[in-house]
N, C-alpha and C positions, 0 to 999 in steps of 0.2 A: 502491499499498499504504499500512494506518495502524498507527504502530508507536505506544503508546503510557508513558511515562516518567513517577511518584510521584517530585515532589520537595520541600523547599518552600522557601516566603522566608520570609528573612532580611533587614534592614537593604536591602529594594530589587536583593537579584539571590535568583535560581530558582538553589539547591542541587539538584541532580538525586541521588536512591538509589547508585543504578546507571551511575557516574561513564564506566566503566570501555564498558556495554553503549549509553550513548546515544551519548562519541563514538564508537566505530564504527561503530552506523545513522549516525552524522547524516556519518562523512566516506563510505559507500553512497551518500549524495544531494550530490556533489561535483559545481560545475557546477548542477546542477538549482535549478530555484526555488521556495522552500516555502512549506504556508501550515503557522502555526504557533496553534492552537487554545491557551488555556492555559482551566479548569473546572475549579470544587474538586472535590478525590474528596471521594468520598461512600461511605457504606458499603451494599456489597449481599448480598440476604439470608444468611442462617446457618447451615446443613447442616441444624439444627437446626428453624429454620422449615421447609426445602424438608421434609426428611423425612414431617414432622407434616399441611405441605397435601398429599401426594402419597399418606401412608397414612388420617388421618384424612378430611382435607377431600374428597379427590375419590372418595378410598374410599364414608366411608360414605353423599353426596350422587351418586354413578353407581350406586353398588348403592338405594339408594334410586326412581334415573329411569329404573334398565333400561336403563343405560348402560359404559361401563365406563368404565378413569379417562385411560383417555389421550385419547379420545373429548371426553371433558369438558371437558377440562384445555381443546381445544382451541373447545369454541365458546364457555367462560367465557371468553377471550381475548377474541372476536370477541365479545362481547354486553360486555367492561367495559376495556379495550385496547388500540379500535377507534379507529386518527388519520385523520384528513385531509390530503395532500399537500395542497403550493402547484401544484401541473401535476391535481390534482382524486381521484389512486383516495384507496382507502381500506385502509389496514395495520393493522397485527394489533402490536405492540407483543410480546414475548418477557416472557416475569416474569424468563425473566434476568439480562434489561435493569435492573429495576428496582430502585432502595433500598429500605435493607433498613426505613423508614416506605414510601415506595411500596408498596408490594408484602406490609404488614401492612394499610396498605385498600382494596389487592384483593381483599386474601383475609376481609376483613369485608363486600366487600360480594358473594362468592362466600356469606357465610356467612349473609347477609341474605336470598337471595334462597334459598338452602336453606330457611330457617325456615319462610319465605311458600308454600313449595310442601311442609313438615310434616314436614321434614326438619331434628331439632337436632345440633347440629355442637357436641360438649363444647370451652370451652376448650383454649388449648395444653401450660397444666399438666395436665388431667384422663384427655390425649391417651387 
């Protein structure tokens, strides 16, 4: 099972934000070997980005193509977010796992494809 905790490094020490939850979780692994991975916390897409994507981007593009938004979403993920694993499998990243920057880049690619197909998607501030 995977557990995620956030914190800050200060003077070479990690200071976890929720020490109580961290200690409780750590205690549940008593006597077990663990793997600890550290990575910089990244911002995930905002609620506004998500709402605009589903209502405007997918709404307009799906209507233009004759698909339902959820069908088009799956197809676009496979087109732009497909990855190959080290075992040779093709998998698709979830848009919920994308950082704010990655999600913006993904949506830009979707809008470019839509434009190439004759569907103009307005900027978010004009949503």
